[in-house]
Each structure stands twice: as C-alpha cells, then as structure tokens.
N, C-alpha and C positions, 0 to 999 in steps of 0.2 A: 439408469444409471449404468446396472451391470458391472461387469467385472470390473476391477484396477489391473493394469499393466502389470506381468511378470513382474520385474525390474523393482517393484515397489516389496518383495515378501524374497525375490532368488537371490540377493545380493550382502540379506542382512544374518548376520550372528545370531544361531536360534537356536533353542532347544526344544526339541519333540516334546510338543503340548496334544496328549491324548487322555488326559486323566477326566473319566467321568465318575463321581464322587455315588457312594451306595446311598448318603445321606442328601437330601435336596438342598440345605442352605449351604454344603461346602462345594456342592459343584457346580463350578461358576460355568463349565460349558453344556447350556441348555440342550444344543440340537447336535447332532452329527449330520455333515450333509451327508447324501447321496454318494455310493461309487459311480463315478464314469467311465474307468477302465468293464467294458462287458468281456471280454474274453482274453484272458492271461496268456493262454496257448492256443494258437493255430496252426492248421495243415496237418500234415500225416507224422504224429508223435510216436506212433508205434511203428514205423517203416525208420525212423530215426535211430529209437532204443534199440532197434538190429541192428543198426549199422548201416542200413539201405541208403543212406544219407548222410556221403563222405565227408562236405565240404563244408566247412562253420565258418561263420564269422560272428564276431561278438563287440557288442558297441557298448565300453568301456568312458567312465567320467575323467577329466586329467583335473580336475579341480579338488582343494581338499574340504569344502564344505559345501555341496549343493542342492537348492530346493528344485524339484522338476514338481511344478502342479501337475494334477493329473489327469484336467484339460490336455496338456501338452503330450502325452503319454498315449492318450485315446487317440490324439490327431494322429499323434506317428502311427501308430498302431494298424487304423484302416488305412493309412497313405500305403505302408509296407505291405503289409496283408490282399489289397486288392490290388496292385503292381506284382508283384510275387504268386501272385493266383494267376494270371493273366498270363503269367511269363512263363511260370512252370507248369503248368495244367494243373495245378494242384498238387505238386510232388514237393513241399518244402513244407519247414517249421521254425515257426514264428514264436519265440517266446517272450512276452513283457517279463521283467522279472521284479523291478522291484515293486512294492504292494503300497502306496501313499494311507500311512497312517496319522500324521502331521496335521492337526485342524489350523488354519489359518484364520485370523482375526481381524475383524476391522471395526473399530470405532470411525463411524461417522459423523461427519461434521458436518454441518449447513453451511451455506454464505447466504448472503442476502441481507431484505430489509425482514425483522421480528425474529432470523434466527435465532438469538441470544436470547429467547422466552424457552426454546424448547431445546438448548442443549446443557448436557452438566460439564461438559468441558473436559476436565481431566480429574474431576470427584470418582468416574465412576468408569473410567479408560478403560476394562477389558477387552470390550470390543464381542459384538455378535461374530459367529462363527461364518466363513466367507466362502468358504473351499477348504480343500485337503489337495497336502503335498508330499511327496518322498523324499527323505532327508537321506540323501548319501556321500558317501566316503570317496576318498582318493584310489580310483583304480575297481569301482564297483560296477558291476554289467548293470547297463542298461533295457540292451534289448539280445536276443542270438536267435543268429538266420542260417536254417542249415540250409543246402539247395545240392539238389544231385549231380551235376556238370559242372564244368570251367568256365563253359560259354555262362550259366545261370551267374555263377559266381562273379561274374566282370560285371554282370547286368546291375548285382544286390549292391556291388562295392557303389554303381553309379545311382543308388537310390537314396542309399545310408548318407550320401553326401547332399541330396536333396532334402531327407529328415535331417540334418543339420540344424539347417536354420531355425527350426521348430521347436530348437532344443534350447536349454539356456547353457553358458559355460562353455568349455572346451571337451571335445569329446576324442575319444583316438579309436581305431577300429582294430581289432585284432584277431589275425586268420588261423586258422586250423585244421586240418585235414586228419580225417579219423579213418585207420588202415582196419583190417580184419586181422 
C-alpha cells in the first residue's frame, strides 16, 4: 500500500507522540521509524558564519499548528541543494531547521472478504508507527538559505516558489541582508 496522503495527518489537531518507556509493558511505541533527512546543513557554513554570504532568505510557516513529514522536508532539501549548488557554484548555505520528532501512527484496516476475522477494530487502535513529522507553530523557520549575490537571491526566490507545492500549509519568505 505504501504511504498515506499527508492530508491524513497534516490537518489534525495533534499532540507530540515521542514516548518510548523503559518498561516494555508501558511502551506503546514499539519501533521508531528511521530518520529520512540525511543532512541538516549544506554548503559553506563557515563562510556564512564569517559573514561572506550576506543575503539570507528564511522560509517560515503562516499557520498555527502544522505537521511536516520528514519525507517532504527531505524532498525539498534535495531539490534546493541541487539547484543552489548548480547556480551558485557551491557558494551557498542551506539549513533545514525543524527536526522531526513526532511519530505518526496508523491503525491499518483491511477490506474485502474475510477481513473481519483479522481485524481488532477499535479495541487495539493505538496503531503502528508509520513515519515521523515535525510539528511547527506559526512563524517557525523551515529553511534558511544564504547566497552571495543579488542574482543568486532572485534565483533562490524562484526555487522557493517551486518548493512551496511540496510543503503542506501556507509559507512565507523573509529577506535579510547581513552587513559587516
């Protein structure tokens, strides 16, 4: 079957589920899914810290409470990294800010003939872990992108517009110029 649509999770009112108890009987979460995001910072972070990459774009959420799956964050990260690396010649900094802690669960239901013998219905409905997500509040950062020139800045704005469709909810882009 694969992954459910992100809308199955993203619009729900959710409390973070990260608990794994030391006592086996009280630990409902049996398996924590692996981390899909490979790297959280790409490019020349040292040059950014020294102030050599002055133009900074920050992608921020506009909604109150938003869940972003680690799959979506990784897809955006790969796309942004590839495009920025090609355009700027490797002189950029890209940072993925949220860390996906929330474990998403799924109570799988079977359909078809004979399915009623295999299901427990709502008796044991806690569900198995299906993936991870980051829960973000309004105004929280998603990505921080730093580029060296004005030309690269306009290019970065264009690729952020392309990435918007991969992310749930509404986002906005904040601009900042770091001066020495």
